[in-house]
C-alpha positions as CSV (number, residue, x, y, z in Angstrom):
1,M,109.7,70.2,81.7
2,R,107.3,72.4,83.8
3,I,108.7,75.2,86.0
4,K,107.1,75.6,89.3
5,P,107.1,79.1,90.9
6,G,107.7,77.7,94.4
7,K,111.0,79.5,95.0
8,T,109.8,82.9,94.0
9,T,106.5,82.7,95.9
10,R,108.3,81.4,99.0
11,A,110.8,84.2,98.8
12,R,108.1,86.9,98.4
13,K,106.2,85.5,101.4
14,K,109.3,85.2,103.5
15,R,110.1,88.8,102.8
16,I,106.6,89.9,103.9
17,F,106.6,87.7,107.0
18,K,110.0,89.0,108.0
19,L,108.5,92.6,108.0
20,T,105.5,91.4,110.1
21,K,107.7,90.4,113.1
22,G,106.0,91.6,116.2
23,F,102.6,92.0,114.6
24,W,99.6,90.5,116.5
25,G,97.2,87.8,115.4
26,K,96.6,86.8,111.7
27,K,98.6,89.8,110.6
28,K,101.8,87.9,111.2
29,N,100.8,84.4,110.0
30,C,98.4,84.8,107.1
31,F,99.9,86.1,103.9
32,R,96.9,88.1,102.7
33,F,96.5,89.9,106.1
34,A,100.3,90.3,106.5
35,N,100.6,91.9,103.1
36,E,97.9,94.4,103.9
37,A,99.4,95.1,107.4
38,V,102.9,95.7,105.9
39,D,101.4,98.0,103.2
40,R,99.5,100.0,105.9
41,A,102.5,100.2,108.2
42,G,104.7,101.5,105.3
43,R,102.2,104.2,104.6
44,F,102.2,105.3,108.2
45,A,106.0,105.2,108.4
46,Y,106.3,107.4,105.2
47,R,103.8,109.9,106.5
48,D,105.3,110.1,110.0
49,R,108.9,110.5,108.8
50,R,107.6,113.8,107.3
51,D,105.5,114.6,110.4
52,K,108.4,114.2,112.7
53,K,110.1,117.3,111.2
54,G,107.2,119.5,112.1
55,T,106.8,117.9,115.6
56,F,110.4,118.7,116.4
57,R,110.1,122.2,115.1
58,R,107.1,122.7,117.4
59,L,109.1,121.4,120.4
60,W,112.0,123.7,119.6
61,I,109.7,126.7,119.3
62,T,108.0,125.8,122.7
63,R,111.4,125.6,124.4
64,I,112.7,128.9,122.9
65,S,109.4,130.6,123.7
66,A,109.6,129.6,127.3
67,M,113.1,130.9,127.7
68,T,112.4,134.2,125.9
69,K,109.5,134.8,128.2
70,E,111.8,134.4,131.2
71,N,114.0,137.1,129.6
72,G,111.1,139.4,129.1
73,L,110.5,139.0,125.4
74,S,107.9,137.3,123.2
75,Y,108.9,134.6,120.8
76,S,107.9,136.5,117.7
77,K,109.7,139.6,118.8
78,F,112.8,137.5,119.6
79,I,112.8,136.0,116.1
80,A,112.2,139.4,114.5
81,G,115.1,140.8,116.6
82,L,117.4,138.0,115.5
83,K,116.6,138.7,111.8
84,K,117.3,142.4,112.2
85,A,120.5,141.7,114.1
86,K,121.5,139.3,111.2
87,I,122.0,136.4,113.6
88,E,121.4,133.2,111.7
89,I,121.0,130.4,114.3
90,D,118.4,127.8,113.5
91,R,115.7,126.9,116.0
92,K,117.3,123.5,116.8
93,M,120.5,125.2,118.1
94,L,118.5,127.9,119.9
95,A,116.5,125.3,121.7
96,E,119.7,123.4,122.6
97,L,121.2,126.6,124.0
98,A,118.1,127.4,125.9
99,I,118.4,124.1,127.7
100,C,122.1,123.6,128.1
101,D,123.7,127.1,128.2
102,V,121.2,129.6,129.7
103,N,123.8,132.4,129.9
104,A,124.7,132.2,126.2
105,F,121.0,132.2,125.4
106,G,120.4,135.3,127.6
107,K,123.2,137.1,125.6
108,I,121.5,136.2,122.3
109,V,118.2,137.5,123.7
110,E,119.9,140.8,124.7
111,L,121.2,141.1,121.1
112,A,117.8,140.5,119.8
113,K,116.3,143.2,122.1
114,Q,118.5,145.9,120.6
C-alpha cells in the first residue's frame, strides 16, 4: 500500500498560512511566496527584538539628559557623579523618576553634583 504525504504537506502549509495572516497579495495565498515572506518577517523580528533594547536605552538617555540640563548639569557629568557617589540606579529607573517624580530626580542630581 502506498503512503501519500498529504497530511504532512497540508499541515506544513497550514502552519505557514497561519503565520501570513494579514499579509498582502500573493504573500498570503501562494505557498512559495508565503514561505519567503514568513522567513523574511522572522529575520526582521529577530533583529528588531535586539534593536529594541538599544532604542529604549537611547530614549532613557534623552529623557535623563533633558532633566539634568534643567538642573544645570550635563548628562556625562551626571553619570560620572552617580558612579563616584556609588549610586547604582539604572537608566530605565532614572528616566522614570525624571518623568514621574521630578523632586526625587532633583535630589539625585544634587547628590551627583557633590
